[in-house]
N, C-alpha and C positions, 0 to 999 in steps of 0.2 A: 840304485834308482834315486833320482834327485828328490829332495824333501819337498821343495816348493818348485812349481813349474809355471811357465808362462807360454801362451800360444798367441801370436799376433797373426791375424788373418787379414790380408789386404784385399781390396776390391771384392768384398762379399756383402751380402745384405744381412743386416743385424736383425731382421724380422723374426728369425727362428730362435733368437735368444729370448728366454722367457723372463728372467729376472735381471735384466741388464740396466745399467745406468747409461743414458744416452747423452752425448755431447754434440748437439747439432751445430755448434759454432767452432768445431775443431777443424783446423787446417792441417791436413795429414801429409802435405808435400814434404818429402825428405824423410818420412818415417822408416822406410826400408833401410836407408843408409844409417839412420840412428840406431835401428835395431841390430844391424850387422856390427856396428861399433861396440855394442853391448855384448856381442858374442852370440847372436842368434844364429841358429843352424837352419838353413833353408831345407824345406821338405815338401814333397808332393802329398796329396791327400791320403794316398794309401800308405805312406811311410811315417805318418805322425805318431801313431801308437808304438811302432817299432822303435822309434828314437827314444822314447821315454823308458822303454823296457831294456834297451841295450846297455851293456856296461859302458861306463864313461860318464854317466850322469848328465845327460843333456838337460839343461834347465830352461832353455828358451828356444822356441821353434818359430820360424817365420814361414808362413804359407800363403797361398793366394787362391781366391775363388770360393764359390759356394760349396763345392765338394769338399774342400779343405776345412771349411767351417763345420760341416756335418761330421767329418772325421775328428775334428778337434773336440766337439761336444761329446762325441762317443768316447774319446780317450781321456777326457777330463775326469778328475775326482775332486774331493773337497779341498785338496791342496793345489788346485790349478786355477790360474788366472787366464781368462780368455779375453782378448781385445780384438775388436773388429774395426777396421778403418776403411773408409771409402770416401768418395767425393762429397757425400752429404754429411759427413761427420765421423764420430767414433762411438763405440759402445764398449763398456767394461762389464764383465760378469765373472763371478766366482770368488776366489780367495780374497778376503779382506774388503770386498766390495759391498756397499750398502744398497741392497736391492730395492729398498724403499725410497731411495733418493729420486728415482724416476728420471727426470731430465735436468741437466745442469746447464745453465745459460752462459757460463763462463767461457770466454774466448781462449782457446788453447792452441798450441802449435805442436809439431812433431817432437820437438825436444821435451816439452812438458809431458807428453804421453810416454816417451821413452824413459824418462827419469822416474815417472810414477810406476811403470812396469818394473824397473830396476829396484826401486825401493820395496815394493810389495814382494817380489820374488827373490830378494837378497842377491841381486846381481851386482858385480863391481862396476863402478863408474869411474871416469877419469877426471882429471882436474879441468878438462876442457868442457865439461858439462855446463850448459847454460840454462837448462830447463827448470821449471818450478813444479813441485809435486802437486798433483790435482787432489787436494785433500777432500774436496766436496764429494768425490765418488767413494771415499773410504768409509768403512764402518767406524773405525777408530783412528782419528788423526795422530794419536800417540802410539801407534802400532809398535814402532821400534823401541820406544821407551818402556812399554809394557813387557815386551820380549826380554829386554835387558833386566828389568826388575824381577821377572820370573827366574831368569838364570842366576841372578845374584842370590835370590832366596834359596834356590836349589844348592848352590855352592855353600851357603851358610849352613844348611841342614847337613850336607856331607862333611863339612869341617867339624860340626859338633859331634857327629858320630865318630870321626877319626880321633878327636880329642878324648872322648870317653873310652877309646880303645875297645869299642863294642861294635861288632858287625851284625848285631841281631837282625835288623831289617833285611840285610842281604843274605844272612845264613838260611833264611826260609826258602830261598830260591836256588835252583841249580845253576843259574846263569852267573853267579858271583864267583 
């Protein structure tokens, strides 16, 4: 199962999202193509949950319509980013999103939305990427730096244990 997941729902109403950040000035033309370039897997409403549970670690799902949005909200957990895009703008909810931001007046395009999804959900991007991350919707603009810092601290702790030649923290558990 993928650690971080993203669901992009096109042509749905974001009214059912409770703690979403709204982007009323978003131009979503070309967002489906940008999502597919990031490796999004197309799904129908009834197949969204199954994609996340199936082997192969689907990390990014592209769906369409209000039924797909309802299924996405149902399949989402705390490690899921939900993005809704339609003619009146876009909305972000879930993983790494600042629910208190409310509405962001920044003008964004499909490439900005796609690269923001990729950044939050740890999806690979190509050198052809021209979008700018929408930091205004994120809880922590330094999300990636903080993740790297935590990983470096964990490596430091592991190295110190190896240098002591003492596996005491791990000896207490059967998983070591």
